[in-house]
MMTF fields as JSON, N, C-alpha, C and O atoms, coordinates in Angstrom:
{
  "mmtfVersion": "1.0.0",
  "mmtfProducer": "UNKNOWN",
  "numBonds": 263,
  "numAtoms": 264,
  "numGroups": 66,
  "numChains": 1,
  "numModels": 1,
  "chainsPerModel": [1],
  "groupsPerChain": [66],
  "chainIdList": ["A"],
  "bondAtomList": [4, 2, 8, 6, 12, 10, 16, 14, 20, 18, 24, 22, 28, 26, 32, 30, 36, 34, 40, 38, 44, 42, 48, 46, 52, 50, 56, 54, 60, 58, 64, 62, 68, 66, 72, 70, 76, 74, 80, 78, 84, 82, 88, 86, 92, 90, 96, 94, 100, 98, 104, 102, 108, 106, 112, 110, 116, 114, 120, 118, 124, 122, 128, 126, 132, 130, 136, 134, 140, 138, 144, 142, 148, 146, 152, 150, 156, 154, 160, 158, 164, 162, 168, 166, 172, 170, 176, 174, 180, 178, 184, 182, 188, 186, 192, 190, 196, 194, 200, 198, 204, 202, 208, 206, 212, 210, 216, 214, 220, 218, 224, 222, 228, 226, 232, 230, 236, 234, 240, 238, 244, 242, 248, 246, 252, 250, 256, 254, 260, 258],
  "bondOrderList": [1, 1, 1, 1, 1, 1, 1, 1, 1, 1, 1, 1, 1, 1, 1, 1, 1, 1, 1, 1, 1, 1, 1, 1, 1, 1, 1, 1, 1, 1, 1, 1, 1, 1, 1, 1, 1, 1, 1, 1, 1, 1, 1, 1, 1, 1, 1, 1, 1, 1, 1, 1, 1, 1, 1, 1, 1, 1, 1, 1, 1, 1, 1, 1, 1],
  "groupList": [{"groupName": "MET", "atomNameList": ["N", "CA", "C", "O"], "elementList": ["N", "C", "C", "O"], "formalChargeList": [0, 0, 0, 0], "bondAtomList": [1, 0, 2, 1, 3, 2], "bondOrderList": [1, 1, 2], "singleLetterCode": "M", "chemCompType": "L-PEPTIDE LINKING"}, {"groupName": "ASN", "atomNameList": ["N", "CA", "C", "O"], "elementList": ["N", "C", "C", "O"], "formalChargeList": [0, 0, 0, 0], "bondAtomList": [1, 0, 2, 1, 3, 2], "bondOrderList": [1, 1, 2], "singleLetterCode": "N", "chemCompType": "L-PEPTIDE LINKING"}, {"groupName": "VAL", "atomNameList": ["N", "CA", "C", "O"], "elementList": ["N", "C", "C", "O"], "formalChargeList": [0, 0, 0, 0], "bondAtomList": [1, 0, 2, 1, 3, 2], "bondOrderList": [1, 1, 2], "singleLetterCode": "V", "chemCompType": "L-PEPTIDE LINKING"}, {"groupName": "GLY", "atomNameList": ["N", "CA", "C", "O"], "elementList": ["N", "C", "C", "O"], "formalChargeList": [0, 0, 0, 0], "bondAtomList": [1, 0, 2, 1, 3, 2], "bondOrderList": [1, 1, 2], "singleLetterCode": "G", "chemCompType": "PEPTIDE LINKING"}, {"groupName": "GLN", "atomNameList": ["N", "CA", "C", "O"], "elementList": ["N", "C", "C", "O"], "formalChargeList": [0, 0, 0, 0], "bondAtomList": [1, 0, 2, 1, 3, 2], "bondOrderList": [1, 1, 2], "singleLetterCode": "Q", "chemCompType": "L-PEPTIDE LINKING"}, {"groupName": "ILE", "atomNameList": ["N", "CA", "C", "O"], "elementList": ["N", "C", "C", "O"], "formalChargeList": [0, 0, 0, 0], "bondAtomList": [1, 0, 2, 1, 3, 2], "bondOrderList": [1, 1, 2], "singleLetterCode": "I", "chemCompType": "L-PEPTIDE LINKING"}, {"groupName": "ARG", "atomNameList": ["N", "CA", "C", "O"], "elementList": ["N", "C", "C", "O"], "formalChargeList": [0, 0, 0, 0], "bondAtomList": [1, 0, 2, 1, 3, 2], "bondOrderList": [1, 1, 2], "singleLetterCode": "R", "chemCompType": "L-PEPTIDE LINKING"}, {"groupName": "GLU", "atomNameList": ["N", "CA", "C", "O"], "elementList": ["N", "C", "C", "O"], "formalChargeList": [0, 0, 0, 0], "bondAtomList": [1, 0, 2, 1, 3, 2], "bondOrderList": [1, 1, 2], "singleLetterCode": "E", "chemCompType": "L-PEPTIDE LINKING"}, {"groupName": "LYS", "atomNameList": ["N", "CA", "C", "O"], "elementList": ["N", "C", "C", "O"], "formalChargeList": [0, 0, 0, 0], "bondAtomList": [1, 0, 2, 1, 3, 2], "bondOrderList": [1, 1, 2], "singleLetterCode": "K", "chemCompType": "L-PEPTIDE LINKING"}, {"groupName": "LEU", "atomNameList": ["N", "CA", "C", "O"], "elementList": ["N", "C", "C", "O"], "formalChargeList": [0, 0, 0, 0], "bondAtomList": [1, 0, 2, 1, 3, 2], "bondOrderList": [1, 1, 2], "singleLetterCode": "L", "chemCompType": "L-PEPTIDE LINKING"}, {"groupName": "ALA", "atomNameList": ["N", "CA", "C", "O"], "elementList": ["N", "C", "C", "O"], "formalChargeList": [0, 0, 0, 0], "bondAtomList": [1, 0, 2, 1, 3, 2], "bondOrderList": [1, 1, 2], "singleLetterCode": "A", "chemCompType": "L-PEPTIDE LINKING"}, {"groupName": "THR", "atomNameList": ["N", "CA", "C", "O"], "elementList": ["N", "C", "C", "O"], "formalChargeList": [0, 0, 0, 0], "bondAtomList": [1, 0, 2, 1, 3, 2], "bondOrderList": [1, 1, 2], "singleLetterCode": "T", "chemCompType": "L-PEPTIDE LINKING"}, {"groupName": "ASP", "atomNameList": ["N", "CA", "C", "O"], "elementList": ["N", "C", "C", "O"], "formalChargeList": [0, 0, 0, 0], "bondAtomList": [1, 0, 2, 1, 3, 2], "bondOrderList": [1, 1, 2], "singleLetterCode": "D", "chemCompType": "L-PEPTIDE LINKING"}, {"groupName": "SER", "atomNameList": ["N", "CA", "C", "O"], "elementList": ["N", "C", "C", "O"], "formalChargeList": [0, 0, 0, 0], "bondAtomList": [1, 0, 2, 1, 3, 2], "bondOrderList": [1, 1, 2], "singleLetterCode": "S", "chemCompType": "L-PEPTIDE LINKING"}, {"groupName": "CYS", "atomNameList": ["N", "CA", "C", "O"], "elementList": ["N", "C", "C", "O"], "formalChargeList": [0, 0, 0, 0], "bondAtomList": [1, 0, 2, 1, 3, 2], "bondOrderList": [1, 1, 2], "singleLetterCode": "C", "chemCompType": "L-PEPTIDE LINKING"}, {"groupName": "PRO", "atomNameList": ["N", "CA", "C", "O"], "elementList": ["N", "C", "C", "O"], "formalChargeList": [0, 0, 0, 0], "bondAtomList": [1, 0, 2, 1, 3, 2], "bondOrderList": [1, 1, 2], "singleLetterCode": "P", "chemCompType": "L-PEPTIDE LINKING"}, {"groupName": "TRP", "atomNameList": ["N", "CA", "C", "O"], "elementList": ["N", "C", "C", "O"], "formalChargeList": [0, 0, 0, 0], "bondAtomList": [1, 0, 2, 1, 3, 2], "bondOrderList": [1, 1, 2], "singleLetterCode": "W", "chemCompType": "L-PEPTIDE LINKING"}, {"groupName": "PHE", "atomNameList": ["N", "CA", "C", "O"], "elementList": ["N", "C", "C", "O"], "formalChargeList": [0, 0, 0, 0], "bondAtomList": [1, 0, 2, 1, 3, 2], "bondOrderList": [1, 1, 2], "singleLetterCode": "F", "chemCompType": "L-PEPTIDE LINKING"}, {"groupName": "TYR", "atomNameList": ["N", "CA", "C", "O"], "elementList": ["N", "C", "C", "O"], "formalChargeList": [0, 0, 0, 0], "bondAtomList": [1, 0, 2, 1, 3, 2], "bondOrderList": [1, 1, 2], "singleLetterCode": "Y", "chemCompType": "L-PEPTIDE LINKING"}],
  "groupTypeList": [0, 1, 2, 3, 4, 2, 5, 6, 7, 8, 6, 9, 10, 8, 1, 0, 11, 4, 4, 7, 9, 10, 12, 6, 2, 4, 5, 11, 4, 13, 0, 9, 14, 4, 5, 7, 6, 3, 13, 8, 5, 15, 11, 5, 9, 9, 10, 16, 7, 5, 10, 8, 2, 9, 12, 17, 7, 9, 1, 12, 18, 2, 13, 7, 8, 13],
  "groupIdList": [1, 2, 3, 4, 5, 6, 7, 8, 9, 10, 11, 12, 13, 14, 15, 16, 17, 18, 19, 20, 21, 22, 23, 24, 25, 26, 27, 28, 29, 30, 31, 32, 33, 34, 35, 36, 37, 38, 39, 40, 41, 42, 43, 44, 45, 46, 47, 48, 49, 50, 51, 52, 53, 54, 55, 56, 57, 58, 59, 60, 61, 62, 63, 64, 65, 66],
  "secStructList": [7, 7, 6, 2, 2, 2, 2, 2, 2, 2, 6, 4, 4, 4, 6, 7, 7, 2, 2, 2, 2, 2, 2, 2, 6, 1, 7, 7, 6, 6, 6, 1, 6, 6, 6, 6, 6, 6, 1, 1, 7, 7, 7, 1, 1, 6, 6, 2, 2, 2, 2, 2, 2, 2, 6, 7, 7, 1, 2, 2, 2, 2, 6, 6, 6, 7],
  "xCoordList": [0.014, -0.511, 0.811, 1.758, 0.814, 2.107, 1.666, 0.686, 2.314, 2.456, 1.214, 0.457, 1.131, 0.105, -1.455, -2.287, -1.348, -3.009, -2.556, -2.436, -2.193, -2.32, -2.55, -3.308, -1.439, -2.612, -3.665, -4.59, -3.737, -5.193, -6.438, -6.91, -6.335, -7.209, -7.569, -8.569, -5.6, -5.709, -6.679, -7.038, -6.902, -7.087, -8.235, -8.78, -9.667, -10.617, -10.897, -11.692, -10.539, -11.171, -11.289, -11.612, -10.749, -10.542, -11.712, -11.897, -12.289, -12.95, -12.521, -13.272, -10.795, -10.358, -9.987, -10.009, -9.778, -9.932, -8.075, -7.215, -7.938, -6.398, -5.76, -4.748, -7.082, -6.603, -6.092, -5.289, -7.04, -7.079, -5.667, -4.842, -5.535, -4.523, -3.019, -1.873, -3.228, -2.132, -1.962, -1.138, -2.492, -2.723, -1.82, -0.638, -2.361, -0.955, -0.36, 0.54, 0.357, 1.42, 2.638, 3.697, 1.794, 3.427, 2.929, 3.576, 2.297, 2.421, 1.333, 0.405, 1.164, 0.614, -0.834, -0.515, -1.256, -3.273, -2.077, -1.658, -1.574, -1.614, -0.76, -0.848, 0.412, 1.786, 1.853, 2.621, 0.002, -0.56, -1.195, -1.334, -1.379, -2.32, -1.267, -1.45, -0.452, 0.486, 1.235, 1.631, 1.585, 1.754, 0.872, 1.143, -0.228, -1.295, -1.693, -2.259, -1.281, -1.116, 0.001, -0.224, 1.046, 1.634, 3.339, 4.343, 3.305, 3.665, 4.591, 4.351, 4.927, 5.871, 5.725, 4.736, 7.397, 7.036, 7.802, 8.847, 6.691, 7.086, 8.711, 8.968, 9.172, 10.667, 10.612, 9.546, 11.401, 10.455, 10.362, 10.265, 10.483, 9.435, 8.21, 7.134, 8.415, 7.552, 6.331, 5.287, 6.844, 5.874, 5.504, 4.557, 6.378, 6.368, 5.422, 4.808, 5.174, 4.227, 3.359, 2.735, 3.081, 1.715, 1.095, 0.309, 1.689, 0.674, 0.861, 0.294, 1.8, 1.574, -0.217, -1.129, -0.169, -1.13, -2.642, -3.682, -2.399, -3.358, -3.62, -4.519, -2.61, -2.698, -2.575, -3.536, -1.297, -1.309, 0.346, 0.71, 1.162, 2.339, 2.936, 2.579, 4.103, 4.161, 5.291, 5.756, 5.725, 6.486, 5.027, 5.024, 3.787, 3.414, 2.777, 1.804, 2.671, 3.028, 4.259, 4.197, 5.469, 6.106, 6.814, 7.606, 6.221, 6.519, 4.724, 4.818, 3.574, 3.362, 3.709, 3.259, 4.549, 5.072, 6.645, 7.577, 6.685, 7.407, 6.988, 7.677],
  "yCoordList": [-13.818, -11.962, -11.779, -12.344, -10.685, -9.996, -8.139, -7.406, -8.127, -6.408, -5.539, -5.014, -5.473, -5.109, -4.909, -4.002, -6.637, -7.103, -6.524, -5.304, -7.058, -5.216, -4.332, -3.813, -3.873, -2.751, -2.558, -2.05, -2.945, -3.447, -2.839, -1.843, -4.418, -4.839, -3.8, -3.458, -3.431, -2.249, -0.76, 0.07, -0.649, 0.683, 0.505, 1.507, -0.959, -1.068, -0.825, 0.115, -1.345, -1.421, 0.439, 0.832, 1.224, 2.598, 3.907, 5.121, 2.678, 3.521, 4.19, 5.141, 4.454, 5.168, 4.375, 3.313, 5.351, 5.052, 5.3, 5.944, 4.674, 3.997, 5.948, 6.337, 7.111, 7.88, 9.098, 10.016, 8.622, 9.448, 9.156, 10.039, 7.741, 7.882, 7.672, 7.788, 7.455, 8.433, 9.765, 10.146, 10.336, 11.881, 11.519, 11.864, 10.815, 11.314, 11.009, 11.79, 9.767, 10.114, 10.069, 9.462, 11.079, 11.499, 10.506, 11.124, 9.568, 8.99, 9.158, 9.78, 8.603, 8.391, 7.291, 6.962, 7.162, 6.118, 5.3, 4.821, 5.36, 4.492, 3.711, 2.685, 4.25, 3.616, 2.745, 1.805, 3.122, 2.777, 1.005, 0.142, 0.874, 0.305, -0.833, -2.02, -0.181, -1.69, -2.388, -3.423, -1.44, -2.256, -2.688, -3.65, -2.24, -3.359, -4.721, -5.814, -4.205, -5.765, -6.82, -8.014, -6.484, -6.858, -6.721, -7.382, -6.013, -6.02, -4.462, -3.527, -4.218, -3.319, -3.525, -3.899, -3.042, -3.088, -2.213, -1.874, -1.555, 0.002, 0.159, -0.823, 0.593, 1.07, 0.761, 1.188, 0.055, 0.309, 2.4, 2.616, 3.593, 4.091, 4.343, 4.733, 4.096, 4.561, 2.84, 2.714, 1.848, 1.405, 1.806, 1.549, 2.37, 2.983, 4.059, 4.122, 4.972, 6.47, 6.275, 6.786, 5.067, 3.858, 3.681, 4.46, 2.258, 1.542, 3.458, 3.664, 4.395, 5.299, 5.69, 5.557, 6.218, 6.875, 6.083, 6.557, 4.466, 3.193, 3.039, 2.268, 4.01, 3.626, 1.774, 1.139, 0.99, -0.316, -0.149, 0.294, -0.638, -1.162, -2.694, -3.853, -1.622, -2.677, -3.793, -4.474, -3.982, -5.287, -6.347, -7.543, -5.246, -6.391, -7.131, -7.715, -7.479, -8.269, -8.702, -9.881, -8.303, -8.961, -10.317, -11.2, -10.099, -11.108, -12.394, -13.621, -11.757, -12.435, -13.379, -14.512, -13.049, -14.01, -14.469, -14.728, -14.501, -14.904, -16.869, -17.589],
  "zCoordList": [0.395, 0.316, 0.087, 0.634, -1.032, -1.235, -0.884, -0.755, -0.873, -0.349, -0.664, 0.153, -2.641, -2.76, -2.768, -2.733, -2.852, -2.084, -0.721, -0.835, 0.818, 1.468, 1.758, 2.578, 0.628, 0.784, 0.317, 0.951, -0.944, -1.788, 0.051, 0.6, 0.193, 1.296, 2.614, 3.245, 2.613, 3.582, 3.018, 3.853, 2.028, 1.471, 1.433, 1.897, 0.834, 0.368, 1.864, 1.895, 3.48, 4.561, 5.429, 6.55, 3.936, 4.881, 3.989, 4.06, 3.153, 1.636, 1.269, 1.05, 0.778, 0.125, -1.663, -2.286, -1.74, -3.565, -4.162, -3.56, -5.278, -5.318, -5.267, -4.684, -6.339, -6.014, -5.115, -5.28, -3.961, -3.023, -2.166, -1.933, -1.733, -1.465, -2.627, -2.191, -3.645, -4.326, -4.587, -5.418, -4.109, -3.858, -2.458, -2.476, -1.214, 0.044, -0.314, -0.006, -1.344, -0.363, -2.0, -2.155, -3.051, -3.321, -4.93, -5.776, -5.566, -6.797, -7.547, -7.031, -9.069, -10.243, -9.204, -8.062, -9.36, -10.108, -9.678, -8.624, -11.413, -11.885, -12.1, -12.774, -11.379, -9.601, -9.293, -9.495, -8.023, -7.199, -7.62, -6.753, -8.509, -8.902, -9.789, -10.062, -10.002, -9.907, -9.795, -10.332, -8.595, -6.883, -6.204, -5.485, -6.191, -5.578, -7.052, -7.01, -7.793, -8.833, -8.256, -8.449, -7.643, -7.74, -9.068, -8.8, -10.049, -11.513, -10.509, -11.274, -10.025, -9.56, -7.772, -7.142, -7.147, -5.649, -5.519, -6.074, -4.054, -3.751, -3.015, -2.319, -3.03, -1.866, -0.675, -0.231, 0.377, 1.442, 2.615, 3.823, 1.132, 2.352, 1.38, 1.834, -0.052, 0.292, 0.466, -0.175, 1.4, 1.808, 3.273, 4.016, 3.352, 4.543, 4.667, 5.732, 3.722, 3.212, 3.616, 4.546, 2.618, 2.844, 4.236, 4.774, 4.85, 6.142, 7.397, 8.471, 6.656, 7.483, 7.374, 8.189, 5.968, 6.29, 6.365, 6.823, 5.656, 6.316, 7.535, 7.871, 8.797, 9.859, 9.815, 10.249, 9.246, 9.788, 9.233, 8.143, 10.316, 10.893, 9.544, 9.328, 8.914, 8.208, 8.593, 7.679, 9.896, 10.646, 11.224, 11.518, 11.226, 11.662, 9.829, 10.307, 8.174, 7.413, 7.562, 7.91, 7.463, 7.687, 8.938, 8.608, 10.403, 11.019, 10.248, 10.266, 9.781, 9.032, 8.507, 8.675, 7.804, 6.683, 7.2, 6.439, 8.67, 9.339, 9.504, 10.227]
}
């Protein structure tokens, strides 16, 4: 599972739309869609902001992949 898939899964678990999450982290809905599809990779700072909004730790994802 890539980072975009994790973000999508966590967002849906929070019953949040792409637009709502995009607004909270100050990016466009289009950019978030591209991240979730895996065609764009978020910066570390953006990934951290998204994780903060969705209440998950990036470290948890990284340790799962190791």
